[in-house]
All heavy atoms as a GROMACS GRO file, in nm:
protein
  598
    1MET      N    1   9.524  11.337  13.587
    1MET     CA    2   9.588  11.294  13.464
    1MET      C    3   9.550  11.390  13.351
    1MET      O    4   9.434  11.418  13.331
    1MET     CB    5   9.539  11.153  13.431
    1MET     CG    6   9.614  11.088  13.320
    1MET     SD    7   9.747  10.998  13.398
    1MET     CE    8   9.835  10.936  13.266
    2THR      N    9   9.648  11.438  13.281
    2THR     CA   10   9.620  11.529  13.169
    2THR      C   11   9.593  11.448  13.043
    2THR      O   12   9.635  11.335  13.028
    2THR     CB   13   9.739  11.623  13.146
    2THR    OG1   14   9.854  11.545  13.119
    2THR    CG2   15   9.762  11.714  13.265
    3ASP      N   16   9.522  11.511  12.950
    3ASP     CA   17   9.482  11.444  12.827
    3ASP      C   18   9.561  11.500  12.708
    3ASP      O   19   9.505  11.562  12.619
    3ASP     CB   20   9.332  11.461  12.806
    3ASP     CG   21   9.280  11.376  12.693
    3ASP    OD1   22   9.341  11.272  12.665
    3ASP    OD2   23   9.179  11.415  12.633
    4PHE      N   24   9.692  11.482  12.709
    4PHE     CA   25   9.772  11.527  12.596
    4PHE      C   26   9.888  11.430  12.575
    4PHE      O   27   9.926  11.356  12.664
    4PHE     CB   28   9.823  11.670  12.616
    4PHE     CG   29   9.930  11.683  12.722
    4PHE    CD1   30  10.064  11.682  12.686
    4PHE    CD2   31   9.897  11.696  12.856
    4PHE    CE1   32  10.163  11.694  12.783
    4PHE    CE2   33   9.996  11.707  12.953
    4PHE     CZ   34  10.128  11.707  12.916
    5ASP      N   35   9.939  11.431  12.456
    5ASP     CA   36  10.051  11.344  12.419
    5ASP      C   37  10.178  11.429  12.416
    5ASP      O   38  10.184  11.529  12.346
    5ASP     CB   39  10.023  11.284  12.280
    5ASP     CG   40  10.125  11.179  12.240
    5ASP    OD1   41  10.238  11.183  12.292
    5ASP    OD2   42  10.090  11.095  12.158
    6ILE      N   43  10.278  11.390  12.491
    6ILE     CA   44  10.401  11.470  12.500
    6ILE      C   45  10.475  11.481  12.368
    6ILE      O   46  10.557  11.569  12.350
    6ILE     CB   47  10.496  11.414  12.607
    6ILE    CG1   48  10.540  11.271  12.573
    6ILE    CG2   49  10.433  11.421  12.744
    6ILE    CD1   50  10.651  11.219  12.660
    7TYR      N   51  10.446  11.394  12.271
    7TYR     CA   52  10.516  11.398  12.143
    7TYR      C   53  10.456  11.499  12.046
    7TYR      O   54  10.520  11.540  11.952
    7TYR     CB   55  10.522  11.261  12.079
    7TYR     CG   56  10.605  11.165  12.160
    7TYR    CD1   57  10.544  11.067  12.238
    7TYR    CD2   58  10.743  11.176  12.162
    7TYR    CE1   59  10.621  10.981  12.314
    7TYR    CE2   60  10.819  11.091  12.239
    7TYR     CZ   61  10.759  10.994  12.314
    7TYR     OH   62  10.835  10.909  12.391
    8TYR      N   63  10.332  11.539  12.065
    8TYR     CA   64  10.270  11.637  11.977
    8TYR      C   65  10.294  11.776  12.033
    8TYR      O   66  10.242  11.812  12.136
    8TYR     CB   67  10.121  11.608  11.960
    8TYR     CG   68  10.098  11.488  11.873
    8TYR    CD1   69  10.079  11.363  11.929
    8TYR    CD2   70  10.100  11.499  11.735
    8TYR    CE1   71  10.061  11.252  11.850
    8TYR    CE2   72  10.083  11.388  11.654
    8TYR     CZ   73  10.062  11.265  11.712
    8TYR     OH   74  10.046  11.156  11.633
    9LYS      N   75  10.374  11.852  11.961
    9LYS     CA   76  10.417  11.981  12.012
    9LYS      C   77  10.365  12.098  11.931
    9LYS      O   78  10.377  12.211  11.973
    9LYS     CB   79  10.571  11.989  12.014
    9LYS     CG   80  10.637  11.882  12.096
    9LYS     CD   81  10.615  11.903  12.242
    9LYS     CE   82  10.693  11.803  12.323
    9LYS     NZ   83  10.672  11.810  12.462
   10LYS      N   84  10.313  12.074  11.810
   10LYS     CA   85  10.282  12.185  11.723
   10LYS      C   86  10.160  12.155  11.637
   10LYS      O   87  10.137  12.042  11.598
   10LYS     CB   88  10.402  12.212  11.633
   10LYS     CG   89  10.384  12.327  11.539
   10LYS     CD   90  10.517  12.380  11.494
   10LYS     CE   91  10.499  12.486  11.390
   10LYS     NZ   92  10.490  12.617  11.438
   11ASN      N   93  10.085  12.257  11.607
   11ASN     CA   94   9.978  12.250  11.510
   11ASN      C   95  10.022  12.328  11.386
   11ASN      O   96  10.069  12.442  11.398
   11ASN     CB   97   9.848  12.310  11.564
   11ASN     CG   98   9.785  12.223  11.668
   11ASN    OD1   99   9.798  12.101  11.665
   11ASN    ND2  100   9.715  12.285  11.761
   12ILE      N  101  10.008  12.266  11.270
   12ILE     CA  102  10.040  12.333  11.145
   12ILE      C  103   9.911  12.356  11.069
   12ILE      O  104   9.833  12.263  11.047
   12ILE     CB  105  10.135  12.247  11.059
   12ILE    CG1  106  10.272  12.233  11.127
   12ILE    CG2  107  10.152  12.306  10.920
   12ILE    CD1  108  10.368  12.144  11.052
   13SER      N  109   9.886  12.479  11.030
   13SER     CA  110   9.770  12.513  10.949
   13SER      C  111   9.814  12.521  10.804
   13SER      O  112   9.921  12.576  10.774
   13SER     CB  113   9.710  12.646  10.993
   13SER     OG  114   9.660  12.635  11.123
   14TYR      N  115   9.732  12.469  10.714
   14TYR     CA  116   9.766  12.467  10.572
   14TYR      C  117   9.638  12.485  10.492
   14TYR      O  118   9.536  12.424  10.523
   14TYR     CB  119   9.832  12.333  10.537
   14TYR     CG  120   9.880  12.322  10.395
   14TYR    CD1  121   9.983  12.402  10.348
   14TYR    CD2  122   9.824  12.229  10.309
   14TYR    CE1  123  10.028  12.391  10.218
   14TYR    CE2  124   9.869  12.217  10.179
   14TYR     CZ  125   9.972  12.299  10.134
   14TYR     OH  126  10.016  12.287  10.005
   15ASN      N  127   9.642  12.572  10.392
   15ASN     CA  128   9.527  12.594  10.306
   15ASN      C  129   9.555  12.532  10.171
   15ASN      O  130   9.653  12.567  10.105
   15ASN     CB  131   9.498  12.744  10.291
   15ASN     CG  132   9.371  12.767  10.214
   15ASN    OD1  133   9.363  12.740  10.094
   15ASN    ND2  134   9.269  12.816  10.283
   16PHE      N  135   9.469  12.440  10.130
   16PHE     CA  136   9.485  12.374  10.000
   16PHE      C  137   9.354  12.380   9.926
   16PHE      O  138   9.252  12.329   9.972
   16PHE     CB  139   9.529  12.228  10.019
   16PHE     CG  140   9.544  12.152   9.890
   16PHE    CD1  141   9.644  12.186   9.802
   16PHE    CD2  142   9.459  12.049   9.859
   16PHE    CE1  143   9.658  12.117   9.682
   16PHE    CE2  144   9.473  11.979   9.740
   16PHE     CZ  145   9.573  12.013   9.651
   17LYS      N  146   9.355  12.447   9.812
   17LYS     CA  147   9.236  12.459   9.726
   17LYS      C  148   9.115  12.510   9.803
   17LYS      O  149   9.004  12.460   9.789
   17LYS     CB  150   9.204  12.325   9.661
   17LYS     CG  151   9.320  12.261   9.589
   17LYS     CD  152   9.315  12.291   9.444
   17LYS     CE  153   9.425  12.212   9.373
   17LYS     NZ  154   9.476  12.279   9.259
   18GLY      N  155   9.138  12.608   9.891
   18GLY     CA  156   9.029  12.668   9.967
   18GLY      C  157   8.988  12.592  10.091
   18GLY      O  158   8.895  12.632  10.160
   19ASN      N  159   9.056  12.484  10.121
   19ASN     CA  160   9.026  12.405  10.240
   19ASN      C  161   9.133  12.429  10.346
   19ASN      O  162   9.252  12.415  10.318
   19ASN     CB  163   9.024  12.255  10.208
   19ASN     CG  164   8.912  12.220  10.112
   19ASN    OD1  165   8.797  12.241  10.142
   19ASN    ND2  166   8.949  12.169   9.996
   20ASN      N  167   9.090  12.465  10.466
   20ASN     CA  168   9.185  12.484  10.575
   20ASN      C  169   9.203  12.351  10.647
   20ASN      O  170   9.106  12.288  10.689
   20ASN     CB  171   9.134  12.589  10.673
   20ASN     CG  172   9.134  12.727  10.612
   20ASN    OD1  173   9.228  12.764  10.543
   20ASN    ND2  174   9.029  12.801  10.635
   21LEU      N  175   9.329  12.310  10.660
   21LEU     CA  176   9.361  12.186  10.731
   21LEU      C  177   9.451  12.219  10.848
   21LEU      O  178   9.538  12.306  10.838
   21LEU     CB  179   9.433  12.089  10.636
   21LEU     CG  180   9.348  12.044  10.518
   21LEU    CD1  181   9.414  12.088  10.390
   21LEU    CD2  182   9.334  11.896  10.520
   22ASP      N  183   9.432  12.148  10.958
   22ASP     CA  184   9.517  12.163  11.075
   22ASP      C  185   9.577  12.027  11.108
   22ASP      O  186   9.504  11.928  11.124
   22ASP     CB  187   9.437  12.214  11.195
   22ASP     CG  188   9.394  12.358  11.177
   22ASP    OD1  189   9.481  12.441  11.142
   22ASP    OD2  190   9.274  12.387  11.198
   23PHE      N  191   9.709  12.023  11.116
   23PHE     CA  192   9.781  11.900  11.146
   23PHE      C  193   9.843  11.910  11.284
   23PHE      O  194   9.908  12.010  11.316
   23PHE     CB  195   9.893  11.876  11.043
   23PHE     CG  196   9.845  11.863  10.902
   23PHE    CD1  197   9.850  11.969  10.814
   23PHE    CD2  198   9.794  11.742  10.857
   23PHE    CE1  199   9.807  11.957  10.684
   23PHE    CE2  200   9.749  11.729  10.726
   23PHE     CZ  201   9.755  11.836  10.640
   24ARG      N  202   9.823  11.808  11.365
   24ARG     CA  203   9.893  11.798  11.494
   24ARG      C  204  10.022  11.724  11.467
   24ARG      O  205  10.020  11.608  11.427
   24ARG     CB  206   9.808  11.722  11.595
   24ARG     CG  207   9.687  11.800  11.641
   24ARG     CD  208   9.610  11.727  11.747
   24ARG     NE  209   9.698  11.693  11.858
   24ARG     CZ  210   9.678  11.591  11.940
   24ARG    NH1  211   9.575  11.512  11.923
   24ARG    NH2  212   9.760  11.567  12.038
   25VAL      N  213  10.134  11.789  11.488
   25VAL     CA  214  10.262  11.738  11.443
   25VAL      C  215  10.359  11.718  11.559
   25VAL      O  216  10.372  11.803  11.646
   25VAL     CB  217  10.325  11.834  11.340
   25VAL    CG1  218  10.456  11.782  11.287
   25VAL    CG2  219  10.229  11.860  11.226
   26SER      N  220  10.427  11.605  11.556
   26SER     CA  221  10.533  11.578  11.651
   26SER      C  222  10.659  11.650  11.609
   26SER      O  223  10.688  11.663  11.490
   26SER     CB  224  10.560  11.427  11.656
   26SER     OG  225  10.677  11.401  11.729
   27GLN      N  226  10.735  11.696  11.704
   27GLN     CA  227  10.858  11.766  11.669
   27GLN      C  228  10.969  11.671  11.624
   27GLN      O  229  11.074  11.716  11.580
   27GLN     CB  230  10.906  11.850  11.787
   27GLN     CG  231  10.954  11.768  11.906
   27GLN     CD  232  10.998  11.857  12.019
   27GLN    OE1  233  10.967  11.976  12.023
   27GLN    NE2  234  11.070  11.801  12.113
   28VAL      N  235  10.946  11.541  11.633
   28VAL     CA  236  11.052  11.446  11.598
   28VAL      C  237  11.041  11.393  11.455
   28VAL      O  238  11.118  11.307  11.416
   28VAL     CB  239  11.056  11.327  11.697
   28VAL    CG1  240  11.088  11.375  11.837
   28VAL    CG2  241  10.926  11.249  11.695
   29ILE      N  242  10.945  11.442  11.375
   29ILE     CA  243  10.934  11.395  11.238
   29ILE      C  244  10.979  11.503  11.140
   29ILE      O  245  10.993  11.620  11.175
   29ILE     CB  246  10.790  11.350  11.204
   29ILE    CG1  247  10.693  11.466  11.214
   29ILE    CG2  248  10.745  11.236  11.290
   29ILE    CD1  249  10.555  11.433  11.161
   30PHE      N  250  10.998  11.462  11.015
   30PHE     CA  251  11.041  11.552  10.909
   30PHE      C  252  10.941  11.665  10.891
   30PHE      O  253  10.821  11.644  10.893
   30PHE     CB  254  11.056  11.474  10.778
   30PHE     CG  255  11.082  11.561  10.658
   30PHE    CD1  256  11.206  11.619  10.640
   30PHE    CD2  257  10.984  11.584  10.565
   30PHE    CE1  258  11.231  11.699  10.532
   30PHE    CE2  259  11.008  11.663  10.455
   30PHE     CZ  260  11.132  11.721  10.438
   31SER      N  261  10.991  11.785  10.871
   31SER     CA  262  10.910  11.902  10.840
   31SER      C  263  10.807  11.932  10.948
   31SER      O  264  10.690  11.955  10.919
   31SER     CB  265  10.842  11.884  10.704
   31SER     OG  266  10.785  12.004  10.661
   32SER      N  267  10.851  11.932  11.072
   32SER     CA  268  10.758  11.953  11.182
   32SER      C  269  10.726  12.100  11.207
   32SER      O  270  10.640  12.130  11.288
   32SER     CB  271  10.813  11.890  11.310
   32SER     OG  272  10.933  11.954  11.349
   33GLN      N  273  10.794  12.191  11.139
   33GLN     CA  274  10.767  12.333  11.159
   33GLN      C  275  10.664  12.389  11.061
   33GLN      O  276  10.594  12.483  11.091
   33GLN     CB  277  10.897  12.414  11.149
   33GLN     CG  278  10.998  12.380  11.254
   33GLN     CD  279  10.944  12.401  11.394
   33GLN    OE1  280  10.885  12.505  11.423
   33GLN    NE2  281  10.960  12.304  11.481
   34ASN      N  282  10.659  12.327  10.942
   34ASN     CA  283  10.569  12.375  10.838
   34ASN      C  284  10.564  12.271  10.728
   34ASN      O  285  10.648  12.182  10.723
   34ASN     CB  286  10.620  12.509  10.782
   34ASN     CG  287  10.509  12.594  10.727
   34ASN    OD1  288  10.398  12.546  10.702
   34ASN    ND2  289  10.537  12.721  10.706
   35ILE      N  290  10.469  12.284  10.634
   35ILE     CA  291  10.468  12.197  10.516
   35ILE      C  292  10.595  12.229  10.439
   35ILE      O  293  10.623  12.346  10.410
   35ILE     CB  294  10.344  12.226  10.429
   35ILE    CG1  295  10.214  12.206  10.507
   35ILE    CG2  296  10.346  12.143  10.302
   35ILE    CD1  297  10.182  12.064  10.542
   36ASP      N  298  10.673  12.126  10.405
   36ASP     CA  299  10.800  12.152  10.338
   36ASP      C  300  10.778  12.201  10.195
   36ASP      O  301  10.673  12.183  10.136
   36ASP     CB  302  10.888  12.027  10.340
   36ASP     CG  303  10.830  11.915  10.258
   36ASP    OD1  304  10.740  11.846  10.309
   36ASP    OD2  305  10.874  11.898  10.143
   37THR      N  306  10.880  12.264  10.139
   37THR     CA  307  10.872  12.326  10.007
   37THR      C  308  10.837  12.226   9.898
   37THR      O  309  10.754  12.255   9.812
   37THR     CB  310  11.006  12.395   9.974
   37THR    OG1  311  11.034  12.489  10.077
   37THR    CG2  312  10.998  12.468   9.841
   38GLY      N  313  10.895  12.107   9.901
   38GLY     CA  314  10.868  12.006   9.799
   38GLY      C  315  10.724  11.959   9.802
   38GLY      O  316  10.659  11.946   9.698
   39THR      N  317  10.671  11.933   9.921
   39THR     CA  318  10.532  11.892   9.935
   39THR      C  319  10.438  12.003   9.889
   39THR      O  320  10.342  11.978   9.816
   39THR     CB  321  10.502  11.854  10.081
   39THR    OG1  322  10.582  11.742  10.117
   39THR    CG2  323  10.355  11.821  10.102
   40ASN      N  324  10.466  12.125   9.930
   40ASN     CA  325  10.384  12.238   9.889
   40ASN      C  326  10.384  12.253   9.737
   40ASN      O  327  10.280  12.270   9.675
   40ASN     CB  328  10.433  12.365   9.957
   40ASN     CG  329  10.338  12.481   9.935
   40ASN    OD1  330  10.217  12.465   9.944
   40ASN    ND2  331  10.393  12.597   9.906
   41HIS      N  332  10.501  12.243   9.676
   41HIS     CA  333  10.512  12.256   9.530
   41HIS      C  334  10.436  12.143   9.460
   41HIS      O  335  10.365  12.167   9.362
   41HIS     CB  336  10.659  12.257   9.488
   41HIS     CG  337  10.678  12.274   9.341
   41HIS    ND1  338  10.646  12.391   9.276
   41HIS    CD2  339  10.721  12.189   9.247
   41HIS    CE1  340  10.670  12.376   9.147
   41HIS    NE2  341  10.716  12.254   9.127
   42LEU      N  342  10.452  12.021   9.508
   42LEU     CA  343  10.382  11.908   9.448
   42LEU      C  344  10.231  11.928   9.455
   42LEU      O  345  10.160  11.913   9.355
   42LEU     CB  346  10.419  11.777   9.519
   42LEU     CG  347  10.340  11.654   9.478
   42LEU    CD1  348  10.370  11.617   9.333
   42LEU    CD2  349  10.370  11.538   9.569
   43LEU      N  350  10.179  11.962   9.572
   43LEU     CA  351  10.034  11.981   9.586
   43LEU      C  352   9.983  12.096   9.500
   43LEU      O  353   9.878  12.085   9.438
   43LEU     CB  354   9.999  12.005   9.733
   43LEU     CG  355  10.002  11.882   9.822
   43LEU    CD1  356   9.993  11.921   9.969
   43LEU    CD2  357   9.890  11.787   9.785
   44ARG      N  358  10.056  12.205   9.494
   44ARG     CA  359  10.012  12.322   9.417
   44ARG      C  360  10.020  12.298   9.266
   44ARG      O  361   9.952  12.365   9.190
   44ARG     CB  362  10.094  12.446   9.453
   44ARG     CG  363  10.089  12.482   9.599
   44ARG     CD  364   9.965  12.556   9.635
   44ARG     NE  365   9.966  12.585   9.779
   44ARG     CZ  366   9.859  12.606   9.849
   44ARG    NH1  367   9.741  12.605   9.793
   44ARG    NH2  368   9.866  12.629   9.977
   45SER      N  369  10.102  12.202   9.223
   45SER     CA  370  10.117  12.176   9.080
   45SER      C  371  10.011  12.080   9.026
   45SER      O  372   9.996  12.067   8.905
   45SER     CB  373  10.257  12.122   9.050
   45SER     OG  374  10.272  11.992   9.104
   46LEU      N  375   9.939  12.013   9.115
   46LEU     CA  376   9.835  11.920   9.072
   46LEU      C  377   9.711  11.997   9.028
   46LEU      O  378   9.673  12.096   9.090
   46LEU     CB  379   9.797  11.826   9.185
   46LEU     CG  380   9.905  11.728   9.230
   46LEU    CD1  381   9.858  11.653   9.352
   46LEU    CD2  382   9.940  11.632   9.119
   47VAL      N  383   9.650  11.950   8.922
   47VAL     CA  384   9.522  12.006   8.879
   47VAL      C  385   9.416  11.900   8.902
   47VAL      O  386   9.444  11.781   8.893
   47VAL     CB  387   9.525  12.052   8.731
   47VAL    CG1  388   9.616  12.172   8.714
   47VAL    CG2  389   9.566  11.941   8.639
   48PRO      N  390   9.293  11.940   8.931
   48PRO     CA  391   9.189  11.841   8.966
   48PRO      C  392   9.172  11.728   8.866
   48PRO      O  393   9.146  11.615   8.904
   48PRO     CB  394   9.062  11.926   8.976
   48PRO     CG  395   9.110  12.063   9.007
   48PRO     CD  396   9.243  12.076   8.939
   49GLU      N  397   9.186  11.755   8.738
   49GLU     CA  398   9.167  11.651   8.638
   49GLU      C  399   9.270  11.539   8.651
   49GLU      O  400   9.246  11.426   8.612
   49GLU     CB  401   9.175  11.709   8.496
   49GLU     CG  402   9.066  11.811   8.465
   49GLU     CD  403   9.096  11.950   8.520
   49GLU    OE1  404   9.214  11.990   8.526
   49GLU    OE2  405   9.000  12.019   8.558
   50GLU      N  406   9.386  11.570   8.702
   50GLU     CA  407   9.493  11.470   8.714
   50GLU      C  408   9.466  11.369   8.825
   50GLU      O  409   9.509  11.256   8.817
   50GLU     CB  410   9.628  11.537   8.740
   50GLU     CG  411   9.680  11.612   8.620
   50GLU     CD  412   9.813  11.678   8.650
   50GLU    OE1  413   9.864  11.666   8.763
   50GLU    OE2  414   9.865  11.745   8.560
   51TYR      N  415   9.398  11.410   8.931
   51TYR     CA  416   9.377  11.318   9.042
   51TYR      C  417   9.230  11.284   9.065
   51TYR      O  418   9.196  11.218   9.161
   51TYR     CB  419   9.445  11.365   9.170
   51TYR     CG  420   9.396  11.496   9.227
   51TYR    CD1  421   9.289  11.499   9.314
   51TYR    CD2  422   9.461  11.614   9.196
   51TYR    CE1  423   9.244  11.619   9.367
   51TYR    CE2  424   9.418  11.734   9.250
   51TYR     CZ  425   9.310  11.735   9.335
   51TYR     OH  426   9.267  11.853   9.388
   52GLU      N  427   9.145  11.324   8.974
   52GLU     CA  428   9.004  11.288   8.986
   52GLU      C  429   8.988  11.139   8.957
   52GLU      O  430   9.045  11.086   8.862
   52GLU     CB  431   8.922  11.369   8.887
   52GLU     CG  432   8.773  11.354   8.906
   52GLU     CD  433   8.694  11.450   8.818
   52GLU    OE1  434   8.745  11.558   8.786
   52GLU    OE2  435   8.582  11.414   8.783
   53ASN      N  436   8.912  11.070   9.039
   53ASN     CA  437   8.889  10.926   9.027
   53ASN      C  438   9.016  10.842   9.043
   53ASN      O  439   9.023  10.731   8.995
   53ASN     CB  440   8.820  10.891   8.894
   53ASN     CG  441   8.685  10.958   8.882
   53ASN    OD1  442   8.609  10.963   8.979
   53ASN    ND2  443   8.655  11.011   8.766
   54CYS      N  444   9.115  10.897   9.109
   54CYS     CA  445   9.238  10.822   9.136
   54CYS      C  446   9.241  10.784   9.283
   54CYS      O  447   9.172  10.842   9.365
   54CYS     CB  448   9.360  10.906   9.104
   54CYS     SG  449   9.381  10.940   8.930
   55LYS      N  450   9.324  10.688   9.315
   55LYS     CA  451   9.344  10.649   9.454
   55LYS      C  452   9.483  10.692   9.496
   55LYS      O  453   9.577  10.688   9.418
   55LYS     CB  454   9.330  10.499   9.470
   55LYS     CG  455   9.189  10.451   9.444
   55LYS     CD  456   9.174  10.304   9.465
   55LYS     CE  457   9.031  10.263   9.439
   55LYS     NZ  458   9.010  10.121   9.462
   56VAL      N  459   9.495  10.733   9.621
   56VAL     CA  460   9.623  10.776   9.676
   56VAL      C  461   9.654  10.692   9.797
   56VAL      O  462   9.569  10.675   9.885
   56VAL     CB  463   9.619  10.926   9.716
   56VAL    CG1  464   9.747  10.967   9.786
   56VAL    CG2  465   9.592  11.013   9.596
   57LEU      N  466   9.772  10.636   9.801
   57LEU     CA  467   9.817  10.562   9.918
   57LEU      C  468   9.926  10.645   9.985
   57LEU      O  469  10.030  10.670   9.926
   57LEU     CB  470   9.872  10.425   9.878
   57LEU     CG  471   9.930  10.342   9.992
   57LEU    CD1  472   9.822  10.310  10.094
   57LEU    CD2  473   9.994  10.216   9.939
   58ASP      N  474   9.898  10.690  10.103
   58ASP     CA  475   9.991  10.774  10.179
   58ASP      C  476  10.026  10.696  10.305
   58ASP      O  477   9.966  10.713  10.409
   58ASP     CB  478   9.923  10.908  10.211
   58ASP     CG  479  10.018  11.011  10.266
   58ASP    OD1  480  10.139  11.002  10.238
   58ASP    OD2  481   9.971  11.100  10.337
   59LEU      N  482  10.122  10.610  10.294
   59LEU     CA  483  10.154  10.515  10.400
   59LEU      C  484  10.291  10.545  10.460
   59LEU      O  485  10.391  10.546  10.388
   59LEU     CB  486  10.152  10.373  10.341
   59LEU     CG  487  10.179  10.258  10.436
   59LEU    CD1  488  10.068  10.248  10.539
   59LEU    CD2  489  10.188  10.129  10.358
   60GLY      N  490  10.294  10.569  10.587
   60GLY     CA  491  10.421  10.592  10.656
   60GLY      C  492  10.492  10.717  10.611
   60GLY      O  493  10.613  10.721  10.602
   61CYS      N  494  10.414  10.820  10.580
   61CYS     CA  495  10.471  10.943  10.525
   61CYS      C  496  10.454  11.059  10.622
   61CYS      O  497  10.387  11.158  10.592
   61CYS     CB  498  10.406  10.974  10.391
   61CYS     SG  499  10.428  10.845  10.269
   62GLY      N  500  10.510  11.047  10.739
   62GLY     CA  501  10.501  11.155  10.836
   62GLY      C  502  10.360  11.174  10.885
   62GLY      O  503  10.293  11.081  10.927
   63TYR      N  504  10.309  11.295  10.875
   63TYR     CA  505  10.174  11.324  10.923
   63TYR      C  506  10.072  11.331  10.811
   63TYR      O  507   9.957  11.365  10.833
   63TYR     CB  508  10.172  11.452  11.008
   63TYR     CG  509  10.238  11.572  10.943
   63TYR    CD1  510  10.163  11.665  10.874
   63TYR    CD2  511  10.374  11.592  10.955
   63TYR    CE1  512  10.222  11.775  10.816
   63TYR    CE2  513  10.434  11.702  10.898
   63TYR     CZ  514  10.358  11.793  10.828
   63TYR     OH  515  10.417  11.902  10.770
   64GLY      N  516  10.110  11.298  10.688
   64GLY     CA  517  10.016  11.279  10.577
   64GLY      C  518   9.960  11.400  10.508
   64GLY      O  519   9.845  11.398  10.465
   65PRO      N  520  10.036  11.509  10.492
   65PRO     CA  521   9.978  11.628  10.430
   65PRO      C  522   9.935  11.608  10.285
   65PRO      O  523   9.838  11.668  10.240
   65PRO     CB  524  10.086  11.734  10.441
   65PRO     CG  525  10.214  11.657  10.452
   65PRO     CD  526  10.177  11.531  10.526
   66ILE      N  527  10.000  11.520  10.211
   66ILE     CA  528   9.963  11.500  10.070
   66ILE      C  529   9.830  11.427  10.061
   66ILE      O  530   9.735  11.476   9.999
   66ILE     CB  531  10.074  11.424   9.994
   66ILE    CG1  532  10.199  11.510   9.986
   66ILE    CG2  533  10.026  11.387   9.854
   66ILE    CD1  534  10.321  11.439   9.928
   67GLY      N  535   9.821  11.310  10.120
   67GLY     CA  536   9.697  11.233  10.112
   67GLY      C  537   9.578  11.304  10.174
   67GLY      O  538   9.468  11.303  10.118
   68LEU      N  539   9.598  11.367  10.289
   68LEU     CA  540   9.487  11.435  10.356
   68LEU      C  541   9.442  11.559  10.280
   68LEU      O  542   9.322  11.587  10.272
   68LEU     CB  543   9.528  11.471  10.499
   68LEU     CG  544   9.549  11.351  10.592
   68LEU    CD1  545   9.610  11.395  10.723
   68LEU    CD2  546   9.419  11.278  10.615
   69SER      N  547   9.536  11.632  10.221
   69SER     CA  548   9.500  11.750  10.142
   69SER      C  549   9.422  11.710  10.017
   69SER      O  550   9.321  11.774   9.983
   69SER     CB  551   9.626  11.829  10.101
   69SER     OG  552   9.691  11.877  10.215
   70LEU      N  553   9.468  11.605   9.949
   70LEU     CA  554   9.397  11.561   9.830
   70LEU      C  555   9.259  11.507   9.864
   70LEU      O  556   9.162  11.534   9.792
   70LEU     CB  557   9.479  11.454   9.758
   70LEU     CG  558   9.609  11.502   9.692
   70LEU    CD1  559   9.685  11.384   9.634
   70LEU    CD2  560   9.582  11.605   9.585
   71LYS      N  561   9.248  11.435   9.972
   71LYS     CA  562   9.118  11.381  10.013
   71LYS      C  563   9.020  11.493  10.050
   71LYS      O  564   8.902  11.490  10.014
   71LYS     CB  565   9.135  11.285  10.132
   71LYS     CG  566   9.009  11.223  10.178
   71LYS     CD  567   8.948  11.133  10.073
   71LYS     CE  568   8.823  11.066  10.125
   71LYS     NZ  569   8.761  10.982  10.025
   72LYS      N  570   9.069  11.593  10.119
   72LYS     CA  571   8.983  11.705  10.158
   72LYS      C  572   8.935  11.783  10.036
   72LYS      O  573   8.820  11.824  10.028
   72LYS     CB  574   9.059  11.797  10.253
   72LYS     CG  575   8.978  11.911  10.307
   72LYS     CD  576   8.877  11.864  10.406
   72LYS     CE  577   8.807  11.982  10.470
   72LYS     NZ  578   8.703  11.941  10.562
   73ALA      N  579   9.022  11.799   9.936
   73ALA     CA  580   8.986  11.875   9.816
   73ALA      C  581   8.895  11.795   9.722
   73ALA      O  582   8.822  11.852   9.643
   73ALA     CB  583   9.112  11.917   9.740
   74ASN      N  584   8.901  11.660   9.733
   74ASN     CA  585   8.824  11.577   9.642
   74ASN      C  586   8.764  11.459   9.720
   74ASN      O  587   8.806  11.347   9.705
   74ASN     CB  588   8.915  11.526   9.529
   74ASN     CG  589   8.839  11.460   9.419
   74ASN    OD1  590   8.720  11.479   9.405
   74ASN    ND2  591   8.908  11.382   9.338
   75PRO      N  592   8.661  11.489   9.803
   75PRO     CA  593   8.605  11.383   9.887
   75PRO      C  594   8.538  11.275   9.806
   75PRO      O  595   8.519  11.166   9.841
   75PRO     CB  596   8.504  11.454   9.976
   75PRO     CG  597   8.485  11.590   9.921
   75PRO     CD  598   8.594  11.616   9.823
   0.00000   0.00000   0.00000
């Protein structure tokens, strides 16, 4: 028996604020080839003061690049 999930076909690497993140992505969800332009623009436009001491709910949003990137940058 192999230890892999047939739905996960790709790894996406993304660098946010000096943090390297790797996402295991299914080919059947939105933006499965790369972080989409809108998400990238939104994340790059945030400054630390805007999301410091804030909570982020990233629920049912694909593979979670927004919430995970913000959490990694501001643990």
